[in-house]
N, C-alpha and C positions, 0 to 999 in steps of 0.2 A: 533240905532247904537252907541249911546253914552255909552251904557253899555259894549261895546266891547273895549278891550285894543288895543293899537297900534300894538303890536306884533301879535295879533290874526288877525287884518285886513291885516297886511303885509303877514302873512302866507296864508291867504285865497286868497290874490292877486296873490301870487306866484303860487298857485295851479290852478288858473283860467286864466292865461295868454294865454295858447294855445287855450282854448275855445273862448276867446274874439277875438283872432287874426283871427279865422275862421268865424266870423260873416259875413253874406252877406251884401253888400252895406254899408260899414263902413264910408261913407262920413260924414253923420250927426254926428256919434260918434266922428270922428276926429275934426269936426268943434266945437263941444261942448267942447272938451278938449282944443282946441286952444283958444276959447273965454274965458275960465277960466284960461288961462295962465299956463296950464299944458303941452302944446305942443308948442314948438317954431315954429315961422312962416316958417323958412327955412325947418325944418323937415316936417312940414305939407305939404308944397308945394312939397317936394320930394316924399312923399307917394302919394299925390293926382295925380301926373303926371304919376304914374305907371299904366299900362294898363292891364297886365296879372294878373289874380286872384292869381296865385302863388306868384308873386312879391309883390302884395299888402299885402298878408298875412304875408310874410316874413318881409316886412317893418314895419307892425303893431306890429308884435311880437318883433322886434328889439327895437322899441320905448318902449313897455311895459317892456321889460327886462331892458332897460336903466333907466326907471323910478324907478324900484324896486331897482337897484343897486346904483344909484346916488342920488335919491330923496325919500328915504323911509319916510321922514318926511311929504311928500305930499300924502301918500296913503289914509289917511282919507279924505282929500279933493277930491281925485280922486273918491272914492266911492260916496261921497255926490253929486259930479258933474254928474256922469253917472246914478244915481238912481232917477233923475228927471222923473216925470210921462211922459212927452213928449218923452223922450229918451226910457223909458221902453216900451212904446206903439209900438215903431218901432223895438225894439230888444228883442225878446222872451228870448234869452240867458241871457241878463242882468236881466230880470224879474225873471228868475229861480234862478240866482245867488243871487239876492237880497233876495228872499224867503229863500234860503238855509242859508244865512247869518243871517237873522232875527230869524228864528226858531231854529237855532243852530244845524241843521242836519249835517253840515260840521264837527262838533266837534266829531261826532261818529266815524270818520275814524282816525286811528292813523297816525299822520304825519310821513313821512319817516325820517325827521331830528331828531325826538325825540326818535327813537329807540336806545337802548343801543348798544355799540360797540360789546359786546359779542354776543348779539342776532343777530346782523347783520352778524358777522363773521360765526356763526353757520349756519344761513340760506344760506349764500353764499356758504359754503361748500356743503350743501345738494343740493343746486340748481345746482352747477357745476357738481355733480355726476349724477343727474337726467337728466340734459341737455346733458351730454356726452353720456349717455345710449340712450336717445331719438334720438340724432343725428346719432349714430351708426346704429340704426334700420332704420332710414330714408335712410341712404346711401346704406344699403343692398337692400332696395326695390325700390330705385329711378331709373329712366331711365336717360340716358345720356343727353337727350334733355331738361330736366327740373332740375333746381338746386336752392338751397337756396342762398340768398344774401351772398356774401363773406364778411369777415371782412373788414372794411374800411382801417384799418391800417394793412398792411401785417406783419410788425415787430411791435409787441405790445410794446409801450413805457414803460409799467409797467413791462415788462418781464426782468428777470435778464440776463445781457449780459456777455459774456466771458471777463475775465480780470477785472471785477468789483466785489466788495464785496457784494454790494446790490444796487438795483435801487430804494429802498424805500426812502433812504435819498435823499434830494434835491441836484441836481448838482449845483456846483458853476458857477457863470457867469464869463467867461473869457474875458478879454479885450485884443485886439491885434491890431496891425497896419500892413497893407499889404505893407507899404513903407519900403524900405531898408534904412540902416543907411546913413544919409546925405541928403536923398530926402525930399522934401517939398511938401505939398499939402494943400491948404487952406481949403479943405473940412473937414479935420480932426481937424480944429480949432473949428468946430461946432458939428461934429458928430464923433462917434467912433464905429468901427465894434466890435460886441460882439457875443459870442456863449454861449449856455447853453446846454450841451449834443450835440445833432445833430441839435438843433435849432439855427438859425443865425438871426441877425438883426443889426440895426444901433441905437446907443444910442445918444440922443440929450444932449449935455453938458448943454445947457441952461435949458432944462426941468428938468434935474437931479439936477441942483443947486437950482431950484425953488420948487423941490419936486412934480412936476407935473407928471401926467400919459401921456403916449404916445397916439397917435391917431391910429385908426385902419387903416392898409395899404389898399389902394385901389387896386382892382384887375387889373392885367396887361394882355396883350395879351397872355403871356406865362402861364397864370393861368386860368383854367376853373372855379374853385372855390377853397375855402380855403383848403390847404393841398393836393390838387390834381393838381400838375403842369404838364403841357404838353409842350414839346419843339419840334420844327420843326427840322428834321434831314435829311441829304442827304448823299449818298455815290455814287459818279459818277452819273449815270442816275436815280438811285433809290431814292425815297423820302418817308418819313413816319413821324409819330409822336411818340416821345419818352415819355412814361409816367413814371414820377419819382417814383411813388409808386410801380411800377412793376420792377424797375431796381435793380439788385443785383450784378451780375458780367457779364463778356463778354459771358459766356455760361449758366448762370442761370438767370431765370426770363425773360419770353418773354415780353420785355418792349417796343418794337418798333412795331407800328401798321401801316401797309400799306393798300392799298385798298383791298388786297386779303387775308392777313394773319397777325398773330402776330409772331414776331421773336425775338430771342436774338440778341444783337449787333453783335456777331460773325456770326450768320446766315444771318443777314442783309448785312454785308460786303461781305460774300460769294455769296449771291444772286446778288450783284451788278456786280460781275465778278472776274475772276482769277487774275487780275492785282492788286487788292487791298489786301494788306498783313497785315497792322496794323490797328486794329479797333479803337484804340485811335487817330491815326493820320488821317486815311482816312475817318472816319465818321465825317462830319461837323455838328455842333449843333449851329444853329442860328449865322452862320458866323465864328465860331471858331471850332478848333478841339475838339472832344469830350473829349480828355484827358485834355484839358485846363479847362473844366468845372469840371472835377474830381479833378484836382489840386486846384481849387478855392473852393472846397467843396460844389459846387452847386449840384453835384451828388455824392453820397456816395457809394463806393464799400463795400459790406458786408464782414465781417470778415470770416476767414476760418472756425471758429467754430460756426458760426451763425446757429441757429436752426429754423429760420423762415420758412414759407411755400414755399418761393421762393428757399431757399438754400437746404432744405430737404423736397421736396414735396412728398405727397402721390399720388397715381394714379389719384384720383379725382381732386387734385390740378393741375396736368398736363393737364387733360381734360379741366378744367376751364380756363387755360391759353390760350386756342385756341380761346376763344371768349371774346367779350367785357364785361366790368364790369358794364356797364350801358345800359339801354334800348336805342336802336338806334333812337327811335322816341321821347320819352318824356325826355330823358337825366337824368333820376333818377335811383337810385340803389335799391330802395325798392322792397320787395316781390321777387317772383320767376321769372326766365327768361325761355323763350324757346330759345334754341341756334341753329342757322342754322348749318347744317352739311357740308355746301358747301362754307361758307364764315365766317368772324369773327363776324358778327352781332349777337346781342342778343335782344330779345323783351319781353315785357310783353304780355301775351296772348291777352289782349283786345286792346293793342296798335297796334298790327299787323293787316293787312288787307289781306285776311279775318281773323277775329278773330280765334285763335287757340283753338279748343275744346279739352277737357281732353282726350277723346277717341283717338284722333290723337297722343297725346303725349305718351299715354300708350301702343301703339301697338308695340313699339320696333323697328319700321322701321326708315330709314333715313328721315330727314325732311329738306326741302328747303324753304327759305323765298321767299316772292313775288319778291324781287329784283333779286334773282338768277333764279327764274322761268321765269321772264320776259326776262332776258338775254339769257336764253336757247331757248326762243320761239319768239324773236323779229322779226325774218324773216319769221314767220309762215304766216302772213297776207300780202296781196299785198299792194302796195302804194295806199294811198287815193287820192293823187294828189291835191285835192281841200279841203279847210277847211270845206265848206258846206257839202260835202259828209261825212266827218268824224263826224260832229255834228249830222247828220241825222241817224247815225247808232244806232241800239237798244243797250241798255247797256249790254244785255246778250252777244252780239257779240264781245264787246270790254271791258268786265268787268276787265280782267287782266290789260289792259292798264290804265284804270281809277284808279284801286287800286294802281298801281305803281306810277302814277302821284301824287296821294294824299299822299302816303307815302313819296315821295320826298319832297313835300311841308312841311309836318309836321316835318320831320327831319331837314329841313333847318331852320325852325322856332325855333332856339336853345333856346330862352328864353320863348317859349310858349306864345308869345304875341297874336297870332291870334288863339290859340287853344281853349280857353274857351269862354263862354257866356259873351259878353262885356256889357250887359245891366245894370250891377251894376256901371258902370262908371258914373261920374257926368255929368248930362245933356244929356246922351247918347240917351235916349228915345225921347227927344224933338228934337234931330237932325236927328236921324236915324229911319226911319219908318219900315224897314224890316231888322232886325239884321240877321247876318249869321256868323258862325265861323267854323273852321276846324273840330273840334270834332263833330259838328252837321252834317257836310257833310259826315264824316266817318260813323256816325250812320245811316244816310239815305242810304248810299251805302251798308252797311252791311245788312240792312233790305230790300234791293232791292226796294226802293221807287222811284228810277229814272227809267224812261222809255227809254230815249235816252241819248246819250253822250252829246247832247246839253244842256239838263236839268242839268246834273252834272256840266258842264263847266259854266253855267249861275250862279249857286250857288257859285262856286269858285270865279268868277269875281265879284260877289256881295260883297264878303269880301273885295276886294281891293277897290272897289268904295266907300264902307262905310268908309274904312280907310281914303281915300282922303277927304271925306266930313267932317268927325269928327275932323280930325287933320290938318285943314287948317293952323293953326298957329304953328304947331309943326313939324319942319323940320326933326327931328330925326325919328319920327314914319312914316312920309311920305316916307322917304328914305327906311325904313324897308319894308313898303308895296310895294313900287315900285320894290325893289330888288326881293321880292317873286313873284310879278307879272311877271317880266321879266324871272325869272326862270321857272315859269309855262308855259308861252308862248313858250319859247325855247324848253322845254321838250315835250310839246304837239306837236309841229311841228316835232320834232325828232321821237317821238313815233309813230305818225300817218303818218310819212313820207310825210308831206305836202311839195310840191315843192316850191322853193323860189319864183317862178314867181307869185304864188297865195297868198303869204303872203304880207299883206299890211294894 
């Protein structure tokens, strides 16, 4: 490795981060980095405490990305550290990367950063044309129930906006104070509100004076994840969630999601009743009038000449607005969705139960998700009265009920803590002898491996008992497990109509 320069090692590291973040059971890998002072103890503990595979991978990638940006001088030490034979024996991915690095095969690929600007521009133009043609063909042959992932940013930040000469030039940072003349507030001795285009933030005077960078803002309850804010709204008896990225005007952009549909702010107000006349005043957003959030630039009304998909939608865009932008089960936006024709939910084909086959999507008929099918048939069966009677039913007699219950659980597990195989967690195998997880239960239900409702319930309860055993010293995860267990027990009694006298 001595013959390779620092730039080559850094470039190879940059191109290998994603692969390394996806390695299974990364605990030994993390301990090795910590022991060689490449991973701080607090960050090591933060990643180690994560339980879902998705969160572990995200945490590991975040660390690797930070190492590349903040400590490029340590990349050579990083490779020397992880290329120890004991580590290579445990991680085939690292062994393959070591071989690629040593035999020089990685150099045969042209690094994206070394392409000329002219070459990149030409390729970009050709790619745009071909992608537009391909998308047009797909839209012509597509069925309403299946669609491609929509762009994450409805209004492209690189797109030229009305009233500006060009968005290519960087926008200036504007400093402002919300205080009127003569008012005082000690907060603004240490922080100052700033904006850059549509982005807003707080500038630390001390950090600015010291030339320091800011810290990443922690997620709040109003934010599901970066760039996708969701606000609780009400109008009289009606309640819903307002999604900032869908908000355009009072009549454009179905931005408010209720239990039954997506609506524009005006439609939401009208649905609440005829006594409500001003959408800005009558719709409350987290304790304040919606108009107050607009005045504070928390929500931005699009300009009259805006050309985004919300303001000038095509017919396909209007269809897409009727359903969610993420899978109702796994909460991700990747790949294609199957959209329910009876409710606002969207699903990945394999996340739904039963899994949705291609031939069902392609037949052109209306499709209802299991939630809607259950609601339409919940009075089809008589009351079970006793829990034992419900557990003794064959799975084929109550398959719809079990599918509905499991979908409820998987959707409620918003961070996918209980979705994936937990065996990669530290010391898990030594504590838990019979692992079980929600995706495994879903697979067994899909393959019809359960004979009775009781067998299905036993596996679900095993997830919760395993959680209690493994997390005895972790109150946070214990609370998550208890919350899901209570939800399952409540829904089970409701679905099977177990009388209160027999619940105990």
